[in-house]
Backbone as CSV, one residue per row, in Angstrom:
resi,resn,N_x,N_y,N_z,CA_x,CA_y,CA_z,C_x,C_y,C_z
1,MET,8.832,14.583,34.355,8.653,13.875,33.090,8.430,12.388,33.350
2,THR,7.396,11.831,32.749,7.081,10.420,32.942,8.106,9.546,32.232
3,ALA,8.624,8.542,32.933,9.623,7.646,32.346,8.960,6.666,31.386
4,LEU,9.520,6.556,30.196,9.091,5.526,29.255,9.930,4.271,29.454
5,LEU,11.209,4.461,29.752,12.138,3.344,29.945,12.872,3.518,31.265
6,GLU,12.999,2.421,32.009,13.825,2.408,33.217,14.606,1.106,33.280
7,THR,15.862,1.213,33.656,16.614,0.026,34.061,16.872,0.175,35.554
8,ARG,16.614,-0.883,36.299,16.710,-0.819,37.757,17.748,-1.822,38.269
9,GLY,18.888,-1.296,38.674,19.945,-2.142,39.234,20.371,-3.265,38.319
10,VAL,20.589,-2.938,37.045,20.892,-3.968,36.050,22.373,-4.356,36.070
11,TRP,22.595,-5.660,36.141,23.934,-6.235,36.022,23.953,-7.197,34.839
12,GLN,25.089,-7.242,34.161,25.281,-8.278,33.151,26.691,-8.830,33.277
13,ARG,26.750,-10.121,33.567,28.034,-10.802,33.712,28.185,-11.852,32.622
14,PHE,29.378,-11.928,32.085,29.733,-12.997,31.148,30.889,-13.761,31.793
15,GLY,30.547,-14.805,32.551,31.571,-15.491,33.326,32.126,-14.535,34.374
16,GLY,33.437,-14.329,34.350,34.058,-13.420,35.305,34.050,-11.969,34.868
17,LEU,33.594,-11.693,33.647,33.562,-10.325,33.132,32.252,-9.648,33.497
18,VAL,32.337,-8.483,34.101,31.152,-7.685,34.418,31.033,-6.592,33.364
19,ALA,30.032,-6.726,32.483,29.847,-5.758,31.403,29.014,-4.565,31.847
20,ASN,28.024,-4.813,32.702,27.196,-3.744,33.284,27.085,-3.988,34.785
21,SER,27.259,-2.922,35.565,27.321,-3.049,37.020,26.333,-2.092,37.674
22,ASP,25.208,-2.641,38.155,24.220,-1.871,38.916,23.786,-0.609,38.166
23,VAL,23.382,-0.794,36.909,23.007,0.341,36.057,21.529,0.661,36.233
24,SER,21.265,1.868,36.700,19.897,2.365,36.829,19.783,3.676,36.057
25,ILE,19.027,3.647,34.970,18.825,4.850,34.173,17.339,5.005,33.887
26,SER,16.959,6.212,33.515,15.572,6.509,33.191,15.546,7.392,31.955
27,VAL,14.633,7.103,31.036,14.470,7.904,29.827,13.018,8.378,29.771
28,GLY,12.839,9.689,29.809,11.499,10.255,29.818,10.865,10.288,28.443
29,ARG,9.563,10.286,28.397,8.836,10.369,27.125,9.204,11.667,26.400
30,GLY,9.522,11.534,25.125,9.818,12.698,24.305,11.247,13.194,24.381
31,GLU,12.103,12.524,25.146,13.504,12.932,25.264,14.359,12.353,24.137
32,ILE,15.461,13.039,23.886,16.595,12.435,23.174,17.697,12.303,24.214
33,VAL,18.073,11.074,24.516,19.094,10.823,25.534,20.284,10.137,24.872
34,GLY,21.467,10.638,25.164,22.683,10.048,24.633,23.331,9.131,25.649
35,LEU,23.648,7.921,25.222,24.375,6.963,26.056,25.788,6.901,25.495
36,ILE,26.737,7.468,26.221,28.085,7.608,25.696,29.087,7.005,26.652
37,GLY,30.315,6.885,26.161,31.378,6.338,26.985,32.495,5.797,26.122
38,PRO,33.662,5.553,26.701,34.797,5.014,25.948,34.497,3.608,25.440
39,ASN,35.353,3.121,24.562,35.245,1.733,24.118,35.311,0.810,25.325
40,GLY,34.442,-0.216,25.338,34.433,-1.167,26.435,33.689,-0.685,27.668
41,ALA,32.937,0.412,27.529,32.236,0.977,28.693,30.979,0.199,29.065
42,GLY,30.478,-0.647,28.139,29.263,-1.410,28.405,28.030,-0.879,27.701
43,LYS,28.232,0.049,26.762,27.107,0.674,26.060,26.327,-0.332,25.225
44,SER,27.029,-1.101,24.405,26.347,-2.052,23.512,25.648,-3.151,24.302
45,THR,26.278,-3.590,25.386,25.638,-4.613,26.217,24.341,-4.087,26.807
46,LEU,24.364,-2.875,27.345,23.156,-2.292,27.918,22.083,-2.121,26.857
47,PHE,22.478,-1.719,25.666,21.520,-1.588,24.555,20.861,-2.925,24.254
48,ASN,21.659,-3.975,24.228,21.115,-5.305,23.953,20.173,-5.773,25.062
49,LEU,20.472,-5.407,26.292,19.578,-5.753,27.395,18.242,-5.024,27.256
50,ILE,18.294,-3.753,26.899,17.072,-2.970,26.727,16.248,-3.508,25.562
51,ALA,16.930,-3.899,24.490,16.232,-4.396,23.298,15.702,-5.810,23.473
52,GLY,16.217,-6.539,24.459,15.741,-7.892,24.697,16.545,-8.975,24.021
53,VAL,17.746,-8.625,23.578,18.610,-9.639,22.952,19.008,-10.698,23.964
54,LEU,19.193,-10.285,25.221,19.483,-11.223,26.305,18.951,-10.620,27.595
55,PRO,18.613,-11.475,28.579,18.115,-10.970,29.857,19.288,-10.562,30.749
56,PRO,19.068,-9.613,31.652,20.146,-9.238,32.557,20.429,-10.352,33.568
57,THR,21.657,-10.408,34.044,22.018,-11.345,35.104,21.267,-11.023,36.382
58,GLN,21.034,-9.726,36.586,20.378,-9.251,37.808,19.736,-7.909,37.495
59,GLY,18.642,-7.580,38.197,17.971,-6.318,37.982,16.789,-6.453,37.041
60,SER,16.147,-5.334,36.738,14.948,-5.378,35.908,14.912,-4.218,34.923
61,ILE,14.125,-4.422,33.867,13.943,-3.414,32.829,12.453,-3.159,32.686
62,TRP,12.075,-1.890,32.757,10.670,-1.488,32.683,10.459,-0.609,31.466
63,PHE,9.400,-0.918,30.736,9.072,-0.130,29.541,7.590,0.196,29.543
64,ASP,7.296,1.467,29.408,5.914,1.939,29.355,5.108,1.458,30.570
65,GLY,5.776,1.476,31.726,5.103,1.131,32.977,4.996,-0.341,33.286
66,LYS,5.608,-1.204,32.462,5.513,-2.653,32.685,6.905,-3.277,32.733
67,ASP,7.028,-4.324,33.535,8.280,-5.067,33.649,8.433,-5.958,32.415
68,VAL,9.455,-5.665,31.597,9.670,-6.437,30.362,10.957,-7.259,30.442
69,THR,11.494,-7.418,31.647,12.802,-8.047,31.830,12.915,-9.393,31.122
70,ASN,11.869,-10.192,31.181,11.949,-11.543,30.626,11.304,-11.677,29.250
71,LEU,10.931,-10.561,28.640,10.321,-10.624,27.313,11.399,-10.663,26.236
72,PRO,11.223,-11.484,25.199,12.200,-11.526,24.104,12.110,-10.277,23.235
73,ALA,13.101,-10.116,22.372,13.188,-8.917,21.538,11.952,-8.709,20.672
74,ALA,11.418,-9.777,20.097,10.260,-9.646,19.207,9.053,-9.080,19.945
75,GLU,8.853,-9.514,21.168,7.708,-9.016,21.925,7.931,-7.574,22.373
76,ARG,9.163,-7.228,22.680,9.437,-5.825,23.034,9.203,-4.927,21.815
77,CYS,9.554,-5.424,20.650,9.284,-4.665,19.428,7.784,-4.446,19.261
78,GLN,7.002,-5.483,19.513,5.547,-5.368,19.442,5.028,-4.309,20.409
79,ARG,5.692,-4.166,21.540,5.254,-3.196,22.555,5.748,-1.781,22.284
80,GLY,6.665,-1.657,21.301,7.078,-0.314,20.916,8.544,0.010,21.065
81,VAL,9.409,-1.005,21.143,10.854,-0.775,21.193,11.439,-1.081,19.823
82,GLY,11.884,-0.057,19.117,12.536,-0.241,17.818,14.019,0.024,17.955
83,ARG,14.815,-0.585,17.095,16.261,-0.400,17.217,16.971,-0.479,15.878
84,THR,18.152,0.135,15.833,19.095,-0.079,14.744,20.287,-0.840,15.326
85,PHE,21.224,-1.199,14.449,22.375,-1.994,14.876,23.672,-1.263,14.554
86,GLN,24.656,-1.451,15.424,25.964,-0.827,15.222,26.574,-1.283,13.900
87,VAL,26.490,-2.577,13.625,26.893,-3.115,12.331,25.622,-3.255,11.504
88,VAL,25.571,-2.550,10.391,24.355,-2.510,9.581,23.898,-3.907,9.223
89,LYS,22.597,-4.171,9.397,22.048,-5.499,9.158,20.919,-5.448,8.120
90,SER,21.182,-4.772,7.010,20.182,-4.741,5.945,20.177,-6.077,5.205
91,PHE,19.042,-6.360,4.546,18.935,-7.546,3.697,19.447,-7.151,2.317
92,GLU,20.696,-7.482,2.056,21.415,-6.935,0.914,20.813,-7.294,-0.435
93,THR,20.212,-8.467,-0.555,19.678,-8.899,-1.847,18.233,-8.461,-2.056
94,MET,17.685,-7.714,-1.095,16.331,-7.188,-1.213,16.382,-5.696,-1.513
95,THR,15.311,-5.179,-2.112,15.253,-3.750,-2.387,15.092,-2.961,-1.089
96,VAL,15.326,-1.681,-1.203,15.178,-0.795,-0.052,13.769,-0.875,0.508
97,ILE,12.764,-0.793,-0.361,11.399,-0.811,0.150,11.044,-2.153,0.778
98,ASP,11.562,-3.241,0.223,11.275,-4.546,0.822,11.928,-4.672,2.204
99,ASN,13.105,-4.061,2.379,13.727,-4.030,3.701,12.826,-3.341,4.715
100,VAL,12.214,-2.242,4.307,11.372,-1.472,5.219,10.037,-2.178,5.449
101,ILE,9.545,-2.874,4.430,8.311,-3.657,4.586,8.477,-4.698,5.688
102,VAL,9.675,-5.277,5.801,9.937,-6.251,6.879,9.607,-5.631,8.236
103,GLY,10.015,-4.378,8.441,9.688,-3.696,9.683,8.205,-3.392,9.799
104,ALA,7.601,-2.950,8.700,6.184,-2.569,8.716,5.268,-3.746,9.014
105,LEU,5.697,-4.954,8.673,4.862,-6.141,8.905,4.683,-6.462,10.390
106,VAL,5.471,-5.825,11.242,5.284,-6.007,12.687,3.886,-5.578,13.094
107,ARG,3.381,-4.500,12.482,2.059,-3.987,12.859,1.034,-4.052,11.742
108,ASN,1.482,-4.239,10.521,0.569,-4.284,9.371,0.688,-5.638,8.689
109,THR,-0.192,-6.559,9.024,-0.087,-7.918,8.480,-0.629,-8.025,7.066
110,VAL,-1.375,-7.005,6.616,-1.844,-6.969,5.226,-0.757,-6.298,4.395
111,MET,-0.272,-6.992,3.363,0.872,-6.514,2.597,0.631,-5.132,1.997
112,ARG,-0.570,-4.866,1.551,-0.870,-3.560,0.966,-0.633,-2.440,1.969
113,GLU,-1.056,-2.665,3.208,-0.871,-1.664,4.258,0.596,-1.547,4.663
114,ALA,1.290,-2.682,4.697,2.716,-2.665,5.029,3.501,-1.890,3.969
115,ARG,3.138,-2.069,2.713,3.815,-1.341,1.633,3.531,0.156,1.721
116,ARG,2.289,0.498,2.038,1.937,1.907,2.187,2.757,2.547,3.310
117,LYS,2.866,1.837,4.433,3.652,2.337,5.558,5.121,2.485,5.169
118,ALA,5.642,1.531,4.425,7.040,1.576,4.007,7.305,2.795,3.126
119,HIS,6.402,3.079,2.192,6.559,4.265,1.344,6.549,5.540,2.179
120,GLU,5.664,5.580,3.150,5.555,6.745,4.035,6.859,6.973,4.793
121,VAL,7.444,5.904,5.310,8.687,6.012,6.077,9.860,6.395,5.175
122,LEU,9.885,5.864,3.957,10.964,6.216,3.032,10.912,7.699,2.671
123,GLU,9.730,8.240,2.513,9.592,9.686,2.291,10.144,10.449,3.490
124,PHE,9.795,9.997,4.670,10.200,10.659,5.913,11.718,10.681,6.067
125,THR,12.363,9.591,5.700,13.811,9.459,5.901,14.637,9.898,4.693
126,GLY,13.982,10.359,3.644,14.703,10.847,2.475,15.227,9.768,1.557
127,LEU,14.632,8.580,1.641,15.091,7.459,0.809,14.079,7.069,-0.275
128,ALA,13.056,7.873,-0.473,11.985,7.503,-1.412,12.525,7.253,-2.822
129,ALA,13.487,8.042,-3.242,14.023,7.895,-4.599,14.844,6.622,-4.763
130,ARG,15.191,5.992,-3.654,16.009,4.774,-3.692,15.185,3.524,-3.393
131,ALA,13.873,3.650,-3.396,12.981,2.565,-2.975,13.223,1.254,-3.707
132,ASP,13.483,1.310,-4.993,13.596,0.085,-5.792,15.033,-0.362,-6.030
133,VAL,15.968,0.293,-5.345,17.379,-0.076,-5.442,17.670,-1.199,-4.458
134,LEU,18.583,-2.106,-4.824,18.996,-3.142,-3.888,19.742,-2.499,-2.718
135,ALA,19.533,-3.031,-1.547,20.204,-2.493,-0.361,21.724,-2.544,-0.507
136,SER,22.209,-3.536,-1.209,23.654,-3.678,-1.402,24.247,-2.531,-2.214
137,ASP,23.414,-1.811,-2.955,23.894,-0.719,-3.801,23.875,0.637,-3.104
138,LEU,23.438,0.679,-1.864,23.418,1.939,-1.126,24.809,2.294,-0.619
139,VAL,25.075,3.582,-0.505,26.325,4.034,0.113,26.148,3.929,1.637
140,PRO,27.247,3.941,2.410,27.139,3.732,3.859,26.144,4.649,4.566
141,ALA,26.119,5.926,4.227,25.183,6.842,4.893,23.745,6.453,4.611
142,GLU,23.471,6.003,3.386,22.116,5.568,3.040,21.748,4.286,3.776
143,LYS,22.724,3.408,3.963,22.440,2.180,4.710,22.095,2.486,6.160
144,ARG,22.747,3.484,6.737,22.398,3.900,8.098,20.958,4.404,8.145
145,ARG,20.582,5.185,7.148,19.210,5.708,7.106,18.203,4.588,6.870
146,LEU,18.602,3.590,6.099,17.719,2.445,5.870,17.459,1.709,7.187
147,GLU,18.493,1.586,8.027,18.308,0.982,9.349,17.263,1.757,10.157
148,VAL,17.375,3.080,10.117,16.424,3.921,10.843,15.023,3.751,10.261
149,ALA,14.935,3.719,8.927,13.630,3.583,8.269,12.950,2.277,8.647
150,ARG,13.701,1.186,8.640,13.106,-0.109,8.973,12.624,-0.128,10.424
151,ALA,13.399,0.493,11.324,12.983,0.575,12.728,11.744,1.446,12.883
152,LEU,11.691,2.569,12.174,10.529,3.450,12.255,9.266,2.779,11.719
153,ALA,9.442,1.889,10.762,8.283,1.195,10.178,7.589,0.292,11.195
154,THR,8.275,-0.057,12.281,7.640,-0.863,13.330,6.758,-0.005,14.242
155,GLU,6.757,1.313,13.998,5.964,2.276,14.770,6.333,2.250,16.257
156,PRO,7.606,2.541,16.551,8.077,2.459,17.938,7.638,3.637,18.789
157,LYS,7.578,3.405,20.084,7.460,4.496,21.064,8.860,4.945,21.471
158,LEU,9.778,3.975,21.514,11.177,4.225,21.855,12.043,3.730,20.713
159,LEU,12.924,4.604,20.210,13.834,4.216,19.141,15.251,4.179,19.694
160,LEU,15.873,3.005,19.626,17.251,2.808,20.068,18.164,2.928,18.859
161,LEU,19.006,3.944,18.849,19.902,4.191,17.719,21.326,3.856,18.124
162,ASP,21.888,2.852,17.487,23.212,2.359,17.850,24.255,2.872,16.855
163,GLU,24.882,3.996,17.207,25.957,4.596,16.408,25.538,4.870,14.966
164,VAL,24.370,5.452,14.772,23.895,5.748,13.417,24.641,6.922,12.791
165,LEU,25.357,7.710,13.598,26.088,8.861,13.069,27.587,8.595,12.966
166,THR,28.026,7.457,13.467,29.453,7.130,13.472,29.942,6.793,12.064
167,GLY,31.106,7.307,11.705,31.710,6.985,10.421,31.186,7.800,9.252
168,LEU,30.337,8.781,9.521,29.791,9.610,8.455,30.654,10.848,8.244
169,THR,30.570,11.431,7.060,31.231,12.705,6.816,30.505,13.789,7.619
170,PRO,31.116,14.949,7.829,30.427,16.015,8.565,29.067,16.380,7.974
171,THR,28.974,16.426,6.656,27.689,16.746,6.014,26.673,15.647,6.248
172,GLU,27.109,14.395,6.111,26.209,13.264,6.346,25.755,13.219,7.797
173,ALA,26.686,13.526,8.712,26.344,13.510,10.135,25.293,14.573,10.450
174,GLN,25.416,15.750,9.848,24.431,16.803,10.081,23.063,16.414,9.536
175,THR,23.047,15.708,8.402,21.781,15.192,7.870,21.178,14.183,8.834
176,GLY,22.036,13.343,9.423,21.572,12.371,10.409,21.038,13.033,11.663
177,VAL,21.705,14.079,12.124,21.245,14.824,13.298,19.865,15.411,13.042
178,ALA,19.685,15.984,11.848,18.382,16.558,11.494,17.294,15.494,11.490
179,LEU,17.633,14.290,11.028,16.660,13.201,11.001,16.274,12.781,12.413
180,VAL,17.248,12.700,13.323,16.950,12.320,14.707,16.011,13.347,15.346
181,ARG,16.273,14.609,15.115,15.383,15.650,15.654,13.979,15.522,15.060
182,LYS,13.915,15.217,13.784,12.632,15.051,13.099,11.857,13.875,13.692
183,VAL,12.579,12.808,14.015,11.955,11.638,14.643,11.349,12.030,15.988
184,ARG,12.116,12.743,16.801,11.624,13.171,18.109,10.410,14.077,17.966
185,ASP,10.394,14.907,16.923,9.280,15.830,16.712,7.966,15.100,16.431
186,THR,8.045,13.842,16.027,6.826,13.048,15.803,6.303,12.436,17.109
187,GLY,7.051,12.614,18.212,6.630,12.075,19.503,7.358,10.825,19.926
188,ILE,8.309,10.370,19.122,9.075,9.168,19.454,10.238,9.535,20.364
189,THR,10.410,8.771,21.432,11.532,8.945,22.355,12.773,8.283,21.757
190,VAL,13.932,8.904,21.932,15.162,8.398,21.331,16.224,8.177,22.401
191,LEU,16.801,6.990,22.405,17.989,6.685,23.199,19.068,6.286,22.225
192,MET,20.153,7.016,22.199,21.172,6.750,21.193,22.548,6.518,21.796
193,VAL,23.211,5.501,21.288,24.599,5.227,21.634,25.472,5.916,20.595
194,GLU,26.390,6.730,21.058,27.358,7.345,20.162,28.711,7.385,20.857
195,HIS,29.746,7.254,20.079,31.102,7.265,20.617,31.719,8.659,20.538
196,VAL,31.303,9.427,19.538,31.899,10.736,19.299,31.066,11.813,19.992
197,MET,31.588,12.360,21.073,30.833,13.318,21.877,30.519,14.591,21.105
198,GLU,31.400,14.996,20.204,31.199,16.242,19.466,29.939,16.191,18.608
199,ILE,29.557,14.999,18.188,28.360,14.849,17.370,27.113,14.820,18.231
200,VAL,27.163,14.050,19.318,25.939,13.770,20.064,25.576,14.865,21.067
201,MET,26.553,15.550,21.632,26.251,16.496,22.708,25.342,17.656,22.296
202,PRO,25.512,18.242,21.098,24.589,19.322,20.714,23.177,18.826,20.406
203,LEU,23.012,17.530,20.273,21.739,16.960,19.850,20.853,16.526,21.011
204,VAL,21.455,15.973,22.067,20.671,15.306,23.106,20.179,16.283,24.171
205,ASP,19.081,15.894,24.833,18.576,16.647,25.979,19.355,16.312,27.234
206,ARG,19.726,15.043,27.372,20.522,14.576,28.510,21.545,13.580,28.008
207,ALA,22.634,13.468,28.747,23.663,12.487,28.429,23.908,11.602,29.641
208,ILE,24.041,10.309,29.378,24.394,9.337,30.408,25.731,8.735,30.000
209,VAL,26.723,8.873,30.869,28.073,8.391,30.557,28.322,7.093,31.304
210,LEU,28.691,6.056,30.555,29.099,4.786,31.147,30.615,4.670,31.110
211,ASP,31.164,4.067,32.127,32.593,3.759,32.146,32.791,2.495,32.953
212,LEU,33.468,1.525,32.359,33.715,0.240,33.018,32.417,-0.385,33.521
213,GLY,31.355,-0.243,32.736,30.085,-0.892,33.038,29.178,-0.159,33.991
214,LYS,29.658,0.970,34.556,28.873,1.708,35.544,28.471,3.066,34.999
215,VAL,27.383,3.619,35.561,27.020,4.990,35.234,28.007,5.917,35.932
216,LEU,28.756,6.650,35.125,29.769,7.551,35.665,29.143,8.884,36.063
217,VAL,28.307,9.419,35.190,27.640,10.690,35.441,26.504,10.826,34.443
218,GLU,25.493,11.611,34.782,24.436,11.928,33.831,23.944,13.337,34.102
219,GLY,23.408,13.964,33.053,22.912,15.327,33.209,22.846,16.045,31.886
220,LYS,22.737,17.367,31.953,22.710,18.172,30.745,24.058,18.077,30.030
221,PRO,24.049,18.066,28.709,25.312,17.939,27.971,26.356,18.968,28.381
222,SER,25.930,20.210,28.603,26.880,21.263,28.957,27.568,20.991,30.294
223,ASP,26.868,20.318,31.193,27.464,19.968,32.484,28.347,18.729,32.363
224,VAL,27.881,17.767,31.596,28.596,16.490,31.472,29.980,16.694,30.855
225,VAL,30.075,17.525,29.816,31.369,17.671,29.135,32.404,18.362,30.003
226,ARG,31.953,19.053,31.058,32.890,19.729,31.956,33.221,18.905,33.196
227,ASP,32.568,17.769,33.349,32.767,16.967,34.547,34.166,16.331,34.532
228,PRO,34.954,16.530,35.578,36.310,15.963,35.607,36.338,14.443,35.431
229,LYS,35.304,13.749,35.927,35.275,12.283,35.792,35.118,11.884,34.332
230,VAL,34.353,12.649,33.575,34.156,12.366,32.151,35.433,12.667,31.380
231,ILE,36.064,13.777,31.695,37.321,14.126,31.037,38.366,13.044,31.294
232,SER,38.405,12.561,32.531,39.357,11.511,32.887,39.081,10.225,32.115
233,ALA,37.804,9.845,32.005,37.435,8.599,31.327,37.788,8.637,29.851
234,TYR,37.658,9.806,29.235,37.926,9.915,27.801,39.375,10.240,27.478
235,LEU,39.996,11.095,28.314,41.297,11.630,27.956,42.433,11.233,28.902
236,GLY,42.071,10.673,30.047,43.098,10.273,31.000,43.198,11.219,32.180
237,ASP,43.708,10.732,33.291,43.758,11.490,34.542,44.569,12.788,34.423
238,ARG,45.593,12.803,33.604,46.427,14.005,33.484,45.598,15.184,32.970
239,HIS,44.690,14.903,31.986,43.842,15.950,31.457,42.809,16.378,32.494
240,ALA,42.314,15.422,33.283,41.316,15.745,34.288,41.889,16.723,35.306
241,VAL,43.158,16.511,35.695,43.773,17.393,36.677,43.939,18.786,36.109
242,SER,44.422,18.882,34.832,44.640,20.176,34.224,43.343,20.889,33.931
243,ALA,42.229,20.137,33.748,40.933,20.757,33.489,40.416,21.435,34.728
């Protein structure tokens, strides 16, 4: 499988704190890959490095066959990296459709075309009936979907989903899972950060587990959940021994 995204020996240091340590991962075109790990594992930092929020202290990031290590987030978005945020960042005083138009303007500079794209994405994400509602009036699950819609409006090749299923009810989470699969079915590659393994493991093609800033293990979900190192990282050494 051809890699769409690669991180090569990536380190991120904040003073004496090492958030990511020699992280090398690869995400193939058309995959859904889960990036999981305990709190403080370095998931959000790695996501920010991939998105271009900050450059790595060391190492390189390659996207679609090109070195994008020193490119800012806006330029990576232009090249096809779309993302959502762990803390929802909707424009609360704007309508749902205007929020999505902001994303669509990345590729459609004519407002008429940007609006058309926004309507198309709202239909896709199940938010069409809420198009003229203020973002502040959406319930949490709808705000998560709005984040996805705005990212999709940028027409990404790679969609970075940062805990879009976290905090949802079981029914809402299943709706979110269906949406992620639907996104992949359009040809978009998905890399998603999730904290709750029970939600993400049935969904992803591969899982990459981070712990203390390092890649602990990666592979098929069925193999990863049985790995003693993963059990230890999530549940403690006593459980790893008994497993």
